[in-house]
N, CA, C and O atoms as a Tinker XYZ file with bonds, in Angstrom:
   208  protein
     1  N      0.825000   -1.182000    0.000000    73     2
     2  CA     0.000000    0.000000    0.000000    64     1     3
     3  C      0.879000    1.258000    0.000000    63     2     4     5
     4  O      0.545000    2.262000   -0.629000    81     3
     5  N      1.982000    1.184000    0.702000    73     3     6
     6  CA     2.880000    2.343000    0.735000    64     5     7
     7  C      3.436000    2.634000   -0.647000    63     6     8     9
     8  O      3.570000    3.795000   -1.033000    81     7
     9  N      3.760000    1.586000   -1.394000    73     7    10
    10  CA     4.276000    1.752000   -2.750000    64     9    11
    11  C      3.234000    2.421000   -3.641000    63    10    12    13
    12  O      3.556000    3.345000   -4.387000    81    11
    13  N      2.013000    1.968000   -3.566000    73    11    14
    14  CA     0.941000    2.540000   -4.391000    64    13    15
    15  C      0.719000    4.006000   -4.057000    63    14    16    17
    16  O      0.507000    4.822000   -4.954000    81    15
    17  N      0.764000    4.345000   -2.778000    73    15    18
    18  CA     0.567000    5.735000   -2.362000    64    17    19
    19  C      1.663000    6.655000   -2.897000    63    18    20    21
    20  O      1.429000    7.852000   -3.062000    81    19
    21  N      2.847000    6.123000   -3.169000    73    19    22
    22  CA     3.960000    6.937000   -3.654000    64    21    23
    23  C      3.853000    7.246000   -5.147000    63    22    24    25
    24  O      4.516000    8.162000   -5.633000    81    23
    25  N      3.040000    6.509000   -5.871000    73    23    26
    26  CA     2.882000    6.746000   -7.303000    64    25    27
    27  C      1.948000    7.936000   -7.527000    63    26    28    29
    28  O      0.838000    7.958000   -6.997000    81    27
    29  N      2.403000    8.950000   -8.329000    73    27    30
    30  CA     1.598000   10.168000   -8.516000    64    29    31
    31  C      0.355000    9.907000   -9.354000    63    30    32    33
    32  O     -0.651000   10.593000   -9.177000    81    31
    33  N      0.393000    8.942000  -10.256000    73    31    34
    34  CA    -0.738000    8.728000  -11.157000    64    33    35
    35  C     -1.817000    7.814000  -10.564000    63    34    36    37
    36  O     -2.800000    7.501000  -11.236000    81    35
    37  N     -1.638000    7.391000   -9.323000    73    35    38
    38  CA    -2.623000    6.538000   -8.664000    64    37    39
    39  C     -3.246000    7.307000   -7.511000    63    38    40    41
    40  O     -2.549000    7.809000   -6.629000    81    39
    41  N     -4.554000    7.389000   -7.532000    73    39    42
    42  CA    -5.257000    8.033000   -6.431000    64    41    43
    43  C     -5.747000    6.961000   -5.470000    63    42    44    45
    44  O     -6.398000    5.997000   -5.874000    81    43
    45  N     -5.429000    7.140000   -4.207000    73    43    46
    46  CA    -5.827000    6.172000   -3.189000    64    45    47
    47  C     -6.925000    6.807000   -2.349000    63    46    48    49
    48  O     -6.756000    7.879000   -1.770000    81    47
    49  N     -8.037000    6.120000   -2.304000    73    47    50
    50  CA    -9.167000    6.620000   -1.538000    64    49    51
    51  C     -9.154000    5.962000   -0.163000    63    50    52    53
    52  O     -9.163000    4.736000   -0.054000    81    51
    53  N     -9.132000    6.767000    0.867000    73    51    54
    54  CA    -9.111000    6.234000    2.223000    64    53    55
    55  C    -10.507000    5.741000    2.590000    63    54    56    57
    56  O    -11.502000    6.434000    2.377000    81    55
    57  N    -10.561000    4.555000    3.134000    73    55    58
    58  CA   -11.833000    3.967000    3.535000    64    57    59
    59  C    -11.827000    3.843000    5.047000    63    58    60    61
    60  O    -10.930000    3.243000    5.640000    81    59
    61  N    -12.847000    4.422000    5.653000    73    59    62
    62  CA   -12.947000    4.330000    7.107000    64    61    63
    63  C    -13.566000    2.994000    7.474000    63    62    64    65
    64  O    -14.570000    2.580000    6.895000    81    63
    65  N    -12.965000    2.333000    8.429000    73    63    66
    66  CA   -13.464000    1.037000    8.866000    64    65    67
    67  C    -14.567000    1.246000    9.892000    63    66    68    69
    68  O    -14.504000    2.140000   10.735000    81    67
    69  N    -15.582000    0.391000    9.791000    73    67    70
    70  CA   -16.650000    0.437000   10.778000    64    69    71
    71  C    -16.172000   -0.205000   12.059000    63    70    72    73
    72  O    -15.446000   -1.200000   12.047000    81    71
    73  N    -16.586000    0.373000   13.150000    73    71    74
    74  CA   -16.247000   -0.230000   14.432000    64    73    75
    75  C    -17.223000   -1.355000   14.710000    63    74    76    77
    76  O    -18.435000   -1.201000   14.557000    81    75
    77  N    -16.684000   -2.476000   15.114000    73    75    78
    78  CA   -17.509000   -3.625000   15.434000    64    77    79
    79  C    -18.015000   -3.457000   16.858000    63    78    80    81
    80  O    -17.256000   -3.168000   17.783000    81    79
    81  N    -19.304000   -3.644000   17.002000    73    79    82
    82  CA   -19.897000   -3.493000   18.319000    64    81    83
    83  C    -19.419000   -4.605000   19.245000    63    82    84    85
    84  O    -19.490000   -5.783000   18.894000    81    83
    85  N    -18.944000   -4.241000   20.398000    73    83    86
    86  CA   -18.483000   -5.227000   21.371000    64    85    87
    87  C    -19.667000   -5.917000   22.033000    63    86    88    89
    88  O    -19.492000   -6.923000   22.720000    81    87
    89  N    -20.870000   -5.388000   21.833000    73    87    90
    90  CA   -22.051000   -5.942000   22.477000    64    89    91
    91  C    -22.729000   -7.023000   21.652000    63    90    92    93
    92  O    -23.758000   -7.550000   22.074000    81    91
    93  N    -22.186000   -7.371000   20.491000    73    91    94
    94  CA   -22.800000   -8.385000   19.644000    64    93    95
    95  C    -22.719000   -9.746000   20.306000    63    94    96    97
    96  O    -21.655000  -10.170000   20.757000    81    95
    97  N    -23.853000  -10.428000   20.360000    73    95    98
    98  CA   -23.911000  -11.755000   20.955000    64    97    99
    99  C    -23.942000  -12.791000   19.848000    63    98   100   101
   100  O    -24.962000  -12.965000   19.180000    81    99
   101  N    -22.828000  -13.478000   19.654000    73    99   102
   102  CA   -22.698000  -14.475000   18.596000    64   101   103
   103  C    -23.766000  -15.558000   18.732000    63   102   104   105
   104  O    -24.304000  -16.011000   17.722000    81   103
   105  N    -24.075000  -15.970000   19.917000    73   103   106
   106  CA   -24.996000  -17.077000   20.133000    64   105   107
   107  C    -26.454000  -16.705000   19.874000    63   106   108   109
   108  O    -27.305000  -17.591000   19.798000    81   107
   109  N    -26.757000  -15.429000   19.740000    73   107   110
   110  CA   -28.130000  -15.033000   19.419000    64   109   111
   111  C    -28.475000  -15.384000   17.970000    63   110   112   113
   112  O    -29.651000  -15.390000   17.605000    81   111
   113  N    -27.479000  -15.672000   17.148000    73   111   114
   114  CA   -27.699000  -16.060000   15.751000    64   113   115
   115  C    -27.895000  -17.558000   15.592000    63   114   116   117
   116  O    -28.013000  -18.043000   14.467000    81   115
   117  N    -27.931000  -18.289000   16.671000    73   115   118
   118  CA   -27.957000  -19.754000   16.623000    64   117   119
   119  C    -29.151000  -20.303000   15.861000    63   118   120   121
   120  O    -29.007000  -21.327000   15.192000    81   119
   121  N    -30.314000  -19.685000   15.924000    73   119   122
   122  CA   -31.503000  -20.207000   15.264000    64   121   123
   123  C    -31.766000  -19.610000   13.903000    63   122   124   125
   124  O    -32.900000  -19.641000   13.426000    81   123
   125  N    -30.757000  -19.074000   13.273000    73   123   126
   126  CA   -30.911000  -18.379000   11.998000    64   125   127
   127  C    -31.546000  -19.245000   10.919000    63   126   128   129
   128  O    -32.369000  -18.749000   10.150000    81   127
   129  N    -31.186000  -20.528000   10.838000    73   127   130
   130  CA   -31.693000  -21.413000    9.790000    64   129   131
   131  C    -32.781000  -22.348000   10.309000    63   130   132   133
   132  O    -33.163000  -23.296000    9.623000    81   131
   133  N    -33.269000  -22.093000   11.491000    73   131   134
   134  CA   -34.291000  -22.949000   12.097000    64   133   135
   135  C    -35.561000  -22.941000   11.236000    63   134   136   137
   136  O    -35.968000  -21.900000   10.720000    81   135
   137  N    -36.169000  -24.102000   11.093000    73   135   138
   138  CA   -37.420000  -24.283000   10.344000    64   137   139
   139  C    -37.295000  -23.939000    8.860000    63   138   140   141
   140  O    -38.288000  -23.565000    8.235000    81   139
   141  N    -36.106000  -24.057000    8.290000    73   139   142
   142  CA   -35.913000  -23.813000    6.860000    64   141   143
   143  C    -35.502000  -25.115000    6.216000    63   142   144   145
   144  O    -34.576000  -25.784000    6.675000    81   143
   145  N    -36.188000  -25.468000    5.161000    73   143   146
   146  CA   -35.893000  -26.699000    4.435000    64   145   147
   147  C    -34.867000  -26.398000    3.347000    63   146   148   149
   148  O    -35.216000  -26.255000    2.176000    81   147
   149  N    -33.612000  -26.305000    3.741000    73   147   150
   150  CA   -32.550000  -26.002000    2.796000    64   149   151
   151  C    -31.270000  -26.707000    3.252000    63   150   152   153
   152  O    -30.997000  -26.795000    4.450000    81   151
   153  N    -30.504000  -27.196000    2.311000    73   151   154
   154  CA   -29.251000  -27.856000    2.650000    64   153   155
   155  C    -28.092000  -27.131000    1.961000    63   154   156   157
   156  O    -28.300000  -26.162000    1.231000    81   155
   157  N    -26.886000  -27.606000    2.200000    73   155   158
   158  CA   -25.696000  -26.942000    1.667000    64   157   159
   159  C    -25.704000  -26.898000    0.144000    63   158   160   161
   160  O    -25.300000  -25.903000   -0.456000    81   159
   161  N    -26.165000  -27.977000   -0.476000    73   159   162
   162  CA   -26.201000  -28.029000   -1.946000    64   161   163
   163  C    -27.150000  -26.963000   -2.500000    63   162   164   165
   164  O    -26.826000  -26.282000   -3.473000    81   163
   165  N    -28.299000  -26.824000   -1.887000    73   163   166
   166  CA   -29.272000  -25.818000   -2.322000    64   165   167
   167  C    -28.749000  -24.401000   -2.087000    63   166   168   169
   168  O    -28.960000  -23.516000   -2.916000    81   167
   169  N    -28.077000  -24.186000   -0.974000    73   167   170
   170  CA   -27.478000  -22.872000   -0.702000    64   169   171
   171  C    -26.453000  -22.506000   -1.768000    63   170   172   173
   172  O    -26.430000  -21.376000   -2.258000    81   171
   173  N    -25.607000  -23.467000   -2.124000    73   171   174
   174  CA   -24.604000  -23.211000   -3.172000    64   173   175
   175  C    -25.283000  -22.895000   -4.500000    63   174   176   177
   176  O    -24.863000  -21.994000   -5.225000    81   175
   177  N    -26.325000  -23.640000   -4.806000    73   175   178
   178  CA   -27.042000  -23.431000   -6.063000    64   177   179
   179  C    -27.614000  -22.015000   -6.121000    63   178   180   181
   180  O    -27.511000  -21.341000   -7.146000    81   179
   181  N    -28.214000  -21.570000   -5.023000    73   179   182
   182  CA   -28.782000  -20.223000   -4.990000    64   181   183
   183  C    -27.686000  -19.158000   -5.008000    63   182   184   185
   184  O    -27.825000  -18.126000   -5.666000    81   183
   185  N    -26.604000  -19.414000   -4.287000    73   183   186
   186  CA   -25.536000  -18.426000   -4.203000    64   185   187
   187  C    -24.848000  -18.212000   -5.546000    63   186   188   189
   188  O    -24.517000  -17.081000   -5.899000    81   187
   189  N    -24.632000  -19.290000   -6.294000    73   187   190
   190  CA   -23.938000  -19.195000   -7.562000    64   189   191
   191  C    -24.888000  -19.094000   -8.734000    63   190   192   193
   192  O    -24.463000  -18.989000   -9.884000    81   191
   193  N    -26.189000  -19.127000   -8.436000    73   191   194
   194  CA   -27.220000  -19.020000   -9.464000    64   193   195
   195  C    -27.013000  -20.068000  -10.556000    63   194   196   197
   196  O    -27.058000  -19.779000  -11.751000    81   195
   197  N    -26.787000  -21.287000  -10.098000    73   195   198
   198  CA   -26.544000  -22.403000  -11.008000    64   197   199
   199  C    -27.884000  -23.103000  -11.267000    63   198   200   201
   200  O    -28.583000  -23.493000  -10.332000    81   199
   201  N    -28.219000  -23.251000  -12.513000    73   199   202
   202  CA   -29.465000  -23.947000  -12.837000    64   201   203
   203  C    -29.130000  -25.305000  -13.420000    63   202   204   205
   204  O    -28.353000  -25.413000  -14.369000    81   203
   205  N    -29.717000  -26.330000  -12.850000    73   203   206
   206  CA   -29.495000  -27.690000  -13.342000    64   205   207
   207  C    -30.804000  -28.331000  -13.652000    63   206   208
   208  O    -30.841000  -29.484000  -14.081000    81   207
């Protein structure tokens, strides 16, 4: 990144990072897929938009 910043013909846009909330409870997401009839193969198919 330092090398790129030294090049005059390259513009580097600074991106501010979001602060992660320390109050996030990982275990509250445990039931995210509850009562959903979907498996890993179907998730991949939807994610990659693969039609078979």
